[in-house]
PATI-409479 format. One line per 5 residues: number of its first residue (from 1); their letters; for each residue y, z, x of N, C-alpha, C. Coordinates in steps of 0.2 Angstrom, whole numbers. Each point is the difference from the previous one (the first is absolute). Example, Ala and Ser with C-alpha at 12.3 -4.5 7.8 and 13.67 -1.06 7.14 Angstrom:
residues 2
1) AS) -28:39:66:6:0:-4:6:0:4; 5:-4:-2:6:1:4:5:3:-4
//
This chain:
residues 453
1) XXXXX) 1:-12:-117:4:-2:-5:1:6:-6; 5:2:-1:2:6:-4:-6:3:-5; -2:5:1:-6:3:-6:5:6:-4; -2:0:-6:2:6:-3:2:6:3; 6:4:0:1:4:4:-5:6:2
6) XXXXX) -3:3:3:-4:6:0:2:6:2; -4:5:-3:5:7:2:2:1:5; 7:2:1:3:2:6:-1:5:2; -5:2:7:-3:7:1:7:3:4; 7:-2:1:5:4:2:6:-1:-4
11) XXXXX) 3:4:0:7:-1:-5:5:-2:6; 3:-5:-2:2:-6:5:9:5:0; 2:0:5:5:6:3:6:-6:-4; 4:4:-3:7:-3:-3:4:-5:5; 1:-5:-3:5:-3:4:-2:-5:6
16) XXXXX) 2:-1:6:-2:-7:3:-8:3:4; -3:-6:0:-7:1:4:1:1:7; 5:1:3:1:0:7:-2:8:0; -1:5:-4:-3:4:0:-6:3:-3; -3:-6:-1:-8:0:-2:-4:0:5
21) XXXXX) -4:4:1:-5:0:6:-5:-5:-1; -4:0:-4:-5:-4:-1:2:-7:0; 7:-2:-4:1:-7:0:2:-2:7; 3:5:4:2:-3:6:-6:1:6; -6:3:0:-5:-2:2:-5:-8:-1
26) XXXXX) 2:-1:-8:-4:-5:-2:5:-7:4; 7:1:-2:3:-5:2:0:-1:8; 1:5:4:-1:1:8:-7:-5:1; -5:3:-4:-7:-4:3:1:-8:-2; 2:-1:-5:-1:-7:-3:5:-4:5
31) XXXXX) 7:3:2:4:-3:4:-3:-2:6; -4:3:4:-3:-2:7:-7:-5:-3; -3:3:-5:-6:-5:-2:2:-7:-2; 5:-2:-4:2:-6:0:3:-3:6; 3:3:4:1:-3:8:-4:-2:4
36) XXXXX) -7:5:-1:-6:-5:4:-2:-3:-3; -1:-1:-7:-3:-4:-4:4:-8:2; 7:0:0:3:-5:2:0:-4:6; -2:5:5:-3:-3:7:-5:-3:1; -6:4:-4:-5:-5:-1:0:-7:-4
41) XXXXX) 4:-1:-4:1:-6:-4:2:-5:4; 3:2:5:2:-6:5:-6:3:7; -2:3:2:-4:1:6:-7:-5:-2; -3:3:-8:-7:-4:-1:-1:-7:1; 5:-4:-1:0:-7:-1:1:-2:8
46) XXXXX) 5:5:3:1:-1:8:-6:-2:4; -3:7:-2:-6:1:4:-5:-5:0; -1:-3:-7:-4:-5:0:2:-8:4; 7:-1:-1:3:-7:4:0:3:7; 3:4:3:2:2:6:-7:0:5
51) XXXXX) -4:4:-3:-5:4:4:-7:-4:-1; -1:-1:-7:-6:-3:-1:0:-6:0; 6:-3:-2:1:-9:1:-2:-3:-8; 1:5:-5:-3:-3:-7:5:-7:-1; -5:-4:-4:3:-5:-2:4:0:-6
56) XXXXX) 3:-4:-4:5:1:-6:-5:3:-5; -5:-4:-1:-5:3:-5:-1:8:-1; -2:-1:7:-3:8:1:6:6:-1; 6:-3:3:4:4:-2:2:2:-8; -1:-6:-4:-1:1:-9:-4:3:-1
61) XXXXX) -7:0:3:-5:3:-4:1:8:2; 3:2:6:2:6:1:5:4:-5; 6:-4:-1:3:3:-5:-4:0:-6; -3:-5:-3:-3:1:-5:-6:7:-1; -2:1:5:-5:7:2:3:5:-2
66) XXXXX) 7:0:3:5:6:0:2:2:-8; 0:-5:-4:1:0:-8:-4:0:-5; -8:0:3:-5:-2:-4:-2:5:-5; 2:7:2:-1:5:-3:3:0:-7; 8:-2:2:3:-1:-7:-3:-2:-7
71) XXXXX) -2:-7:1:-5:-4:-5:-6:3:-1; -3:4:4:-6:2:-1:0:7:-4; 4:4:2:-1:7:-2:6:3:-3; 5:-5:-1:6:5:-3:-1:2:-7; -1:-5:-5:-3:3:-7:-3:7:0
76) XXXXX) -7:0:3:-4:7:0:4:6:4; 5:-2:5:4:4:4:4:4:-6; 3:-4:-2:5:1:-5:-2:5:-4; -6:1:-4:-4:4:-5:-2:6:3; -3:-1:6:-4:5:6:7:5:1
81) XXXXX) 4:-4:2:4:7:4:3:5:-7; 1:-3:-5:3:4:-7:-5:6:-1; -7:-2:3:-4:6:-1:0:7:6; 2:-4:4:1:6:8:5:3:2; 0:4:4:6:5:2:3:-6:5
86) XXXXX) 5:-2:0:4:-6:3:1:4:7; 2:6:3:0:1:6:-5:1:4; -6:1:-2:-5:1:3:-3:-8:2; 1:-3:-4:-3:-8:1:7:-3:6; 5:3:-1:4:-4:3:-1:3:7
91) XXXXX) -4:4:0:1:5:10:-8:-4:1; -5:-2:-4:-4:-2:3:1:-8:1; 3:-2:-4:3:-8:3:4:-1:7; 4:4:1:4:1:5:-5:0:6; -5:6:0:-6:1:6:-4:-8:2
96) XXXXX) 0:-1:-7:-7:-7:2:6:-6:2; 6:0:-1:3:-7:2:3:2:7; -1:8:1:3:0:8:-6:-1:5; -7:3:-2:-5:-3:4:-1:-8:0; 2:-3:-6:0:-9:1:3:-2:4
101) XXXXX) 6:1:-1:5:-3:3:-1:3:8; 0:6:3:-1:1:4:-5:-2:5; -7:-3:-5:-4:-3:5:1:-7:4; 7:-1:-1:2:-8:2:2:1:7; 6:5:2:1:0:6:-5:4:4
106) XXXXX) -5:4:-3:-5:1:4:-4:-5:3; -4:-3:-5:-2:-6:2:3:-5:5; 8:-2:-1:1:-3:4:1:2:9; 1:7:1:-1:5:5:-6:-3:3; -6:0:-4:-7:-1:2:-2:-7:1
111) XXXXX) 4:-4:-1:-1:-7:0:-6:-1:-4; 1:1:-6:-6:-1:-5:3:-4:-8; 7:0:1:3:-2:-5:-2:-6:-2; -3:-1:-8:-2:-7:-2:6:-2:-7; -1:-6:-2:2:-2:-7:-5:3:-5
116) XXXXX) -4:0:1:-6:4:-4:2:7:-1; 2:5:4:3:6:-1:7:-1:-3; 4:-6:0:6:0:-3:0:1:-6; -5:-6:-4:-2:0:-7:-3:6:-2; -3:3:3:-3:6:-3:5:5:0
121) XXXXX) 7:1:5:4:6:-2:5:-2:-3; 0:-7:-3:4:-4:-5:-3:3:-6; -5:-1:0:-2:2:-10:-2:6:0; -1:4:5:-2:9:-3:8:2:2; 4:-1:3:6:2:-1:3:-2:-5
126) XXXXX) -2:-6:-3:3:-1:-7:-3:4:-6; -4:1:2:-5:5:-7:5:6:0; 0:2:6:4:7:1:7:1:-3; 3:-7:0:7:0:-1:0:-1:-8; -4:-3:-2:-1:0:-8:1:6:-4
131) XXXXX) -6:4:2:1:6:-1:5:4:0; 3:0:7:5:4:1:7:0:-4; 1:-7:1:6:-3:-4:-1:3:-7; -6:-1:-4:2:2:-8:-1:6:0; -3:7:5:1:4:0:8:3:0
136) XXXXX) 2:-4:5:7:4:3:5:0:-5; 0:-6:-4:5:-3:-6:-1:6:-6; -6:2:-1:-2:5:-4:1:7:2; 1:1:6:1:8:2:7:3:1; 4:-6:-1:8:3:0:1:5:-5
141) XXXXX) 0:-2:-7:-1:4:-6:-3:8:1; -5:0:5:-2:4:1:3:6:4; 5:-3:3:3:4:6:7:2:-1; 3:-4:-4:6:1:-3:0:-2:-7; 7:5:-3:0:0:-9:2:-7:-1
146) XXXXX) 1:-1:-6:0:-7:-3:7:0:0; 4:2:0:7:-1:2:2:-3:6; -4:4:5:2:-4:7:-5:-5:2; -4:-5:-5:-3:-4:2:4:-7:3; 7:-1:-3:2:-6:3:2:2:6
151) XXXXX) 3:5:2:2:3:6:-4:1:6; -5:1:-3:-7:-1:4:-3:-7:3; 0:-6:-7:-1:-4:1:4:-5:4; 6:2:-1:6:-5:4:1:2:8; -1:6:2:-3:3:7:-6:-4:3
156) XXXXX) -4:0:-4:-9:-3:2:1:-8:0; 3:-3:-5:2:-6:2:5:-3:5; 4:5:3:7:-1:5:-6:0:7; -3:4:0:-6:0:6:-4:-5:1; -3:-4:-7:-4:-5:2:6:-7:0
161) XXXXX) 6:1:-1:6:-6:4:1:0:6; 0:7:4:2:2:6:-6:-2:2; -6:1:-1:-7:-3:5:-1:-6:0; 3:-4:-6:0:-7:2:4:-3:5; 7:3:0:4:-1:4:-2:3:8
166) XXXXX) -2:5:1:-1:3:6:-6:-2:3; -6:2:-5:-7:-2:2:-1:-7:6; 2:-7:-3:-2:-4:5:4:1:5; 5:2:1:4:1:6:-3:5:4; -1:5:-2:-6:4:5:-5:-4:1
171) XXXXX) -3:-3:-5:-8:-3:3:1:-4:4; 6:-3:1:3:-5:4:-1:3:8; 5:4:0:0:4:5:-6:3:3; -4:3:-4:-6:2:2:-4:-4:4; -1:-7:-4:-5:-5:2:3:-3:6
176) XXXXX) 7:0:1:1:-1:6:-1:4:7; 0:8:-2:-2:7:6:-7:-1:-1; -5:0:-4:-6:2:3:-3:-6:-5; 2:-5:-1:-6:-4:-3:0:-1:-9; -3:-4:-2:-3:1:-8:-3:3:-3
181) XXXXX) -6:1:4:-5:5:-4:2:8:2; 4:0:7:-1:8:0:6:1:-5; 4:-5:-2:5:1:-4:-2:5:-5; -6:-2:-4:-1:2:-6:-3:8:1; -1:2:7:-1:7:-1:7:4:-3
186) XXXXX) 5:-2:1:7:4:-2:-2:0:-10; -4:-6:-2:-1:2:-7:-5:6:-1; -5:-1:3:-6:5:0:4:8:-1; 4:1:6:4:5:2:4:2:-6; 3:-5:-4:4:0:-7:-4:4:-4
191) XXXXX) -5:-2:0:-5:2:-6:-3:8:1; -1:1:7:-1:9:0:7:2:-3; 4:-1:2:8:3:-1:0:1:-8; -3:-7:-3:1:2:-7:-4:6:-3; -9:-1:3:-3:4:-3:2:8:2
196) XXXXX) 4:0:3:2:7:4:7:3:-5; 4:-5:-3:4:1:-3:-2:1:-8; -6:-3:-2:-4:1:-6:-2:10:0; -4:0:5:-4:5:1:6:7:-1; 5:-2:3:7:6:1:1:2:-9
201) XXXXX) 1:-4:-4:0:-2:-7:-2:7:-1; 3:6:-5:-5:5:0:-3:1:-7; 4:-4:-5:-4:3:-7:-7:-5:1; -4:5:-3:-7:-4:-3:2:-4:-6; -4:-6:1:1:-4:-6:-7:0:-4
206) XXXXX) 1:1:-8:-5:2:-4:-3:-9:0; -6:1:-1:-3:-9:-3:3:-2:-5; 1:-5:-1:5:-3:-6:-7:3:-7; 3:2:-6:-2:0:-7:1:-6:0; -7:-4:-6:0:-5:-4:3:1:-7
211) XXXXX) 3:-6:0:4:1:-9:-6:-1:-4; 1:3:-6:-5:0:-6:-3:-6:-1; 6:-6:0:-2:-6:-2:-5:-3:6; -1:1:6:-3:-3:5:-6:6:1; -1:5:-2:-5:4:3:-8:-2:-1
216) XXXXX) 1:-3:-6:-7:-7:1:0:-4:-1; 4:-4:4:1:-6:2:-4:-1:5; -3:-6:2:-2:-4:7:7:-2:4; -3:0:6:4:-3:5:2:-8:-5; -4:-4:1:0:-6:-2:5:0:-5
221) XXXXX) 0:5:-7:2:0:-5:7:0:2; 2:5:4:7:1:2:3:-6:4; -3:-2:4:3:-7:3:1:-5:-4; -7:-1:-6:3:-5:-4:7:0:-4; 1:6:-3:6:1:-4:6:-1:3
226) XXXXX) -1:1:8:7:0:4:1:-9:0; -5:-2:2:-1:-8:-1:1:-4:-5; 1:3:-6:0:-3:-7:7:1:-2; 2:7:2:8:-1:-3:5:-5:7; -2:-2:5:3:-4:4:-1:-6:0
231) XXXXX) -5:-3:-4:-2:-7:-1:2:0:-10; 1:3:-2:2:-1:-7:7:1:1; 3:1:5:8:1:-1:3:-7:1; 4:-3:-4:4:-5:4:3:-1:5; 5:4:2:2:2:6:-4:1:5
236) XXXXX) -3:7:0:-4:2:5:-4:-6:4; -4:-3:-7:-5:-5:3:5:-4:6; 6:-2:-2:4:-6:4:2:4:7; 2:7:-1:2:3:8:-6:0:4; -6:0:-3:-5:2:4:-2:-7:3
241) XXXXX) -1:-5:-4:0:-6:1:5:-3:6; 7:0:-2:6:2:5:-3:1:8; 0:8:-2:-1:2:7:-7:-1:3; -6:-1:-4:-6:-3:4:1:-7:3; 3:-4:-3:3:-6:5:3:-1:5
246) XXXXX) 4:5:-2:7:1:7:-5:3:6; -4:5:-1:-3:4:5:-7:-5:2; -2:-5:-3:-5:-4:1:4:-4:7; 5:-4:-2:3:-5:4:5:5:7; 3:4:-2:2:6:5:-4:3:4
251) XXXXX) -6:0:-1:-6:2:4:-1:-5:7; -1:-7:-5:-1:-5:5:4:-1:5; 8:1:0:5:0:4:-1:6:4; -2:5:-1:0:6:5:-7:0:3; -3:-2:-1:-8:-2:3:3:-5:8
256) XXXXX) 4:-2:-2:2:-7:4:7:4:5; 3:5:-3:6:2:3:0:1:8; -5:3:3:-2:1:7:0:-6:4; -6:-5:-3:-1:-5:4:8:-5:0; 1:0:-6:7:-5:0:5:3:4
261) XXXXX) 3:6:1:2:4:6:0:-2:9; -7:1:0:-1:-3:6:-1:-6:2; -5:-2:-3:-2:-7:1:5:-6:-1; 2:1:-6:4:-6:-3:8:2:3; 2:6:-1:8:2:2:0:2:6
266) XXXXX) -6:1:4:1:3:7:3:6:0; -1:4:-4:3:9:2:-3:3:3; 1:3:5:-5:5:2:-1:6:-2; -9:1:1:-2:5:-3:6:7:-2; 3:3:6:4:6:-1:5:-1:-5
271) XXXXX) 3:-7:1:6:-1:-5:-2:-1:-6; -7:-1:-3:0:0:-7:1:5:-5; -1:6:3:1:5:-5:7:2:0; 6:-3:4:6:1:0:3:-4:-6; -3:-8:-1:2:-6:-2:-3:2:-9
276) XXXXX) -7:5:1:0:1:-7:3:6:-3; 2:3:5:5:6:-3:6:-3:-2; 4:-4:2:5:-3:-1:-2:-2:-8; -4:-4:-1:0:-3:-6:-2:4:-5; -2:7:2:-3:6:-5:6:3:-2
281) XXXXX) 5:-2:2:6:3:-3:2:-3:-6; -2:-4:-2:1:-3:-7:-4:4:-4; -5:1:1:-4:6:-5:7:7:0; 1:2:5:6:7:-2:6:-2:-3; 3:-6:1:5:-2:-3:-4:-1:-10
286) XXXXX) -5:-4:0:-3:-1:-7:1:7:-4; -3:7:5:0:7:-4:7:2:0; 4:-1:2:7:3:-2:5:-4:-3; -2:-6:-2:3:-5:-5:-5:-2:-5; -6:3:-1:-1:-2:-6:2:2:-6
291) XXXXX) 1:7:0:5:3:-6:5:-3:-2; 4:-1:5:7:-4:-1:0:-7:-3; -7:-4:2:0:-7:-1:-3:2:-8; -5:3:-2:-2:2:-7:5:1:-4; 6:4:1:4:0:-5:6:-4:-2
296) XXXXX) 0:-4:6:4:-7:-1:-4:-5:-2; -6:-2:2:-2:-5:-1:-5:1:-8; -1:6:-1:-6:2:-8:-5:2:5; -2:7:-4:-7:3:4:-6:-5:-3; 0:-5:-3:-6:-3:-3:1:-7:2
301) XXXXX) 7:-2:1:1:-7:2:-3:-1:9; 3:7:2:-3:0:10:-5:-2:-1; -5:3:-3:-7:-3:2:-1:-7:1; 2:-5:-5:-1:-8:4:5:-1:5; 6:3:0:5:-1:3:-2:1:8
306) XXXXX) -2:5:1:-1:3:6:-5:-6:4; -5:-2:-4:-6:-4:3:4:-9:1; 1:-1:-4:3:-8:0:6:-1:2; 5:5:0:7:-1:3:0:3:8; -1:9:-2:0:3:6:-3:-2:7
311) XXXXX) -7:-3:-3:-5:-1:4:-1:-7:3; 6:-4:-2:-1:-7:2:1:-1:8; 4:2:2:0:0:9:-6:3:2; -5:1:-2:-6:1:4:-3:-8:4; 3:-5:-5:-3:-7:1:4:-1:9
316) XXXXX) 5:4:2:2:1:6:-5:0:5; -5:4:0:-7:2:4:-3:-6:4; 1:-5:-5:-7:-4:4:4:-6:5; 8:-1:-3:4:-2:5:2:3:8; -2:5:2:1:4:5:-4:-4:6
321) XXXXX) 4:1:5:-2:-5:7:1:5:6; -2:-1:5:1:3:6:10:-2:1; 1:7:4:7:-2:2:4:3:-7; 7:-2:0:5:3:-4:-4:0:-9; -4:-5:-1:-3:-2:-7:-5:7:-1
326) XXXXX) -2:4:4:-4:5:-2:4:5:-5; 7:-1:-1:4:3:-4:-3:-1:-7; -1:-6:-1:-5:-1:-6:-4:5:-2; -5:1:4:-6:4:-3:4:7:0; 4:2:4:3:7:-3:6:0:-7
331) XXXXX) 2:-5:-2:4:1:-4:-5:-2:-5; -4:-5:-1:-7:-2:-6:-3:7:-1; -2:3:3:-4:6:0:3:7:-2; 6:0:2:6:5:-3:1:0:-7; 1:-8:-2:0:0:-7:-6:2:-5
336) XXXXX) -5:-2:4:-7:-1:-2:0:9:-3; 0:5:5:0:6:-1:5:3:-3; 6:-1:-1:6:0:-4:-2:-3:-8; -3:-4:-1:-2:-2:-8:-6:4:-2; -6:3:5:-4:1:-1:1:8:-4
341) XXXXX) 3:4:4:3:6:-1:4:1:-7; 5:-5:0:4:2:-7:-5:-2:-5; -4:-8:-1:-9:1:-4:-1:6:-1; -3:2:6:-4:6:-4:3:6:-2; 6:2:3:4:4:-3:2:1:-10
346) XXXXX) 1:-9:-1:1:0:-6:-7:-2:-4; -5:-3:3:-7:-1:-5:-3:7:-1; 2:5:5:-4:5:1:4:6:-7; 5:-1:0:4:3:-5:-2:-2:-8; -1:-6:0:-3:-2:-6:-5:2:-3
351) XXXXX) -6:0:5:-8:2:-1:3:6:-2; 4:5:4:-1:7:-2:4:2:-6; 4:-5:-3:5:0:-6:-5:0:-6; -4:-6:0:-4:-3:-7:-6:4:1; -2:4:5:-8:2:-1:-2:7:-2
356) XXXXX) -3:1:-4:0:7:-2:-4:5:4; 1:7:2:0:4:5:-8:1:1; -4:1:-5:-6:1:0:-3:-8:5; 3:-5:0:-3:-7:3:3:-1:7; 5:4:1:3:-2:7:-5:0:5
361) XXXXX) -3:4:1:-6:0:6:-4:-6:0; -3:-3:-5:-4:-4:0:4:-7:-1; 6:1:-4:2:-7:0:2:-2:8; 4:5:2:-1:-2:8:-4:-2:5; -6:3:-2:-6:-1:3:-3:-7:-1
366) XXXXX) 2:-3:-7:-2:-7:0:5:-4:4; 4:2:-1:5:-6:1:0:0:9; -1:6:2:-1:1:8:-7:-5:2; -5:1:-5:-6:-5:1:2:-6:0; 5:-5:-4:1:-6:0:5:-2:6
371) XXXXX) 6:5:1:5:-4:5:-3:2:6; -5:5:2:-2:0:8:-7:-4:1; -4:-2:-6:-5:-4:0:1:-7:2; 6:-3:1:2:-6:1:2:0:8; 1:6:4:3:1:6:-7:-2:4
376) XXXXX) -6:3:-1:-4:-2:7:-2:-9:-2; 1:-1:-6:-3:-8:-2:6:-4:5; 7:1:0:5:-4:2:-1:1:7; -1:7:3:-1:-2:8:-4:-5:1; -8:1:-2:-4:-5:1:2:-6:-1
381) XXXXX) 2:-3:-5:5:-6:-2:3:-2:6; 5:5:3:5:-2:5:-4:-1:5; -5:4:3:-4:-2:6:-2:-7:0; -5:-1:-6:-3:-5:-1:5:-7:1; 6:-2:-4:5:-4:0:2:-1:6
386) XXXXX) 3:5:4:3:1:7:-3:-4:3; -9:1:0:-2:-4:4:-1:-6:-1; -3:-3:-5:1:-8:-4:6:-2:1; 6:1:-4:6:-3:0:5:2:6; -1:6:4:6:1:3:4:7:-3
391) XXXXX) 3:3:6:3:7:-3:6:0:-4; 5:-7:2:6:-1:-3:-1:-1:-9; -5:-8:0:0:-3:-6:-4:6:-4; -4:5:3:-2:6:-5:4:4:-1; 5:3:4:7:3:-2:4:-2:-5
396) XXXXX) 1:-7:-1:4:-2:-6:-4:-1:-7; -8:1:1:-2:1:-6:-1:7:-1; -1:5:3:1:7:-1:6:1:-2; 7:-1:2:6:3:-2:3:-4:-6; -2:-7:-1:2:-3:-5:-5:2:-7
401) XXXXX) -4:3:2:-5:2:-6:2:8:-2; 2:5:5:2:5:-1:5:-1:-5; 5:-4:2:7:0:-3:-2:-5:-8; -5:-3:0:-1:-2:-7:-2:4:-4; -5:5:2:-2:5:-4:6:4:-5
406) XXXXX) 6:-2:1:4:3:-5:0:-3:-5; -2:-5:-2:0:-4:-6:-4:4:-6; -5:3:4:-5:5:-6:5:5:-6; 5:3:4:5:4:-3:5:-4:-4; 2:-5:2:5:-2:-2:-1:-4:-7
411) XXXXX) -6:-3:-1:-5:-2:-5:-1:6:-4; 0:5:-1:0:5:-4:4:2:-4; -1:6:-4:6:4:-5:5:2:4; 0:1:7:4:2:3:7:-3:1; -1:-8:0:4:-4:1:6:0:-4
416) XXXXX) -2:3:-8:6:1:-5:3:6:0; -3:5:5:6:7:2:3:1:5; 3:6:-1:6:-1:5:-2:9:4; -2:5:-6:0:6:2:-6:2:-2; -3:5:3:-9:2:-1:3:4:-6
421) XXXXX) 4:2:-2:2:3:-7:-1:-4:-6; 1:-7:1:-3:-5:-6:-7:-1:-1; -6:3:4:-4:2:0:-6:7:-3; 0:-3:-4:-6:6:-4:-8:1:0; -2:5:0:-7:-1:-1:-4:-1:-6
426) XXXXX) 5:-2:-5:-2:-4:-6:0:-6:-1; 6:-3:6:0:-7:0:-5:-3:3; -5:3:5:-6:-2:3:-6:2:0; 0:5:-7:-6:1:-3:-3:5:5; 2:5:4:-2:3:4:-5:5:-4
431) XXXXX) -6:4:2:-3:3:-5:2:7:2; 1:5:-4:0:7:0:7:2:2; 5:-4:0:7:3:-1:1:5:5; 5:4:-1:2:5:4:7:-2:4; 0:3:5:7:2:3:0:-5:8
436) XXXXX) 4:-2:3:1:-3:5:-5:6:4; -3:-4:6:-4:3:5:5:4:6; -4:5:3:3:2:6:1:-5:4; 7:0:5:-2:-5:6:-2:3:6; -3:-5:3:-2:0:8:1:-5:6
441) XXXXX) -2:2:4:2:-4:6:-5:-6:0; 2:-6:0:-4:-7:2:0:2:8; -8:-4:2:-1:1:6:-4:-5:4; 4:-5:-1:-4:-7:3:-3:1:7; -7:-3:1:-1:-1:6:-1:-4:2
446) XXXXX) -4:-2:7:-2:-6:2:4:-1:7; -2:-7:2:5:-2:5:6:-3:0; 2:1:-6:7:-1:1:3:2:-10; 7:-3:-1:1:3:-5:-2:-4:-7; -6:4:-1:-4:-2:-8:4:1:-5
451) XXX) -1:-2:-6:3:1:-6:-5:3:-5; 4:6:-3:-5:3:-4:-5:7:3; -2:3:-5:-5:4:3:-5:3:-6
//
């Protein structure tokens, strides 16, 4: 999440970012890394299902392990990253994840791979991801000028959408060519490329100076202030509840996605990536049309409209069956991705508009803790319910609950507003006053299109 802009160490070149060397290095490295991560999101559960014969519950547990760090360390990570040099932390996170992910194809080649190792890999790589993501989203204001942030965030956002489409297809091809475990080697290589790109950025980053009002505060006090702001705000707490609920049920569905495709719909492992890539086109469309829909429907109204109206077709997913009815999965998942992206754009814009700049980092860390914290629980519930009640009934619960989460924001002050301009800091009792905060890129992670960040 974006923190208050740090000192810019290099005067940004005038005009386009296409001539900004440091930004291009950052962008190129993360483009490759995003693609590699998309491969692992497909290959990790496939490795458990195809190579190790994991049960439905074990796959759910693996998905939960991959996101457990979000619930445990997101809050302190948000405060700690504000105290450290961002680029150095990003480099060490990438080195760690390169070794962790790379251990899977090595163990598979030596015939030593176990489910226990996959669980350890999922947890430790998740820790690196939490710290990297917080640092990454706070590093862009160090690299580019403030007036170039929108352009930079747009380019980075386009990279993420492209990875969500092309990554699963690439992963499916690699799985078909070298097997699921060895395909994860591509992700390890992508982290090495990301490290190289960060090392090539020339400017040294000074350690961030602490604000006067934070110099004597403790980590606990800083975390508490961000949480208090979110919980006392009548709209922010509804947004957090909506996003957390949607992620709880959505991660239940994501935990069973591979099991549903392979064991129920009888899709070949090599074709799962292609099918997921087609469905992910909905997220790309959401990014393209989010602005237009917001202007047409209303920048405040679109927050609940995206969930309850645009997200309703996700209920097609449990109706999918072998044969031509497999299209129901692709269409339903495309609308699920589309509505998630439109919702994210709308609710993040609202959060940035009403939060005082000095609280942006801590407010975003508090939101991140709430909305990410439900993801591992949802994955665990998905595996358990999938085992007890069956995969298809669990998917009905998962995507029905994901859609119903929109009622949280419908029954909020947003229901009576059309535009974000109708909202002021005074209307909602936000402490500290101030002007709208600087924008930043939302970067949802996980095994599928999660809401919020």
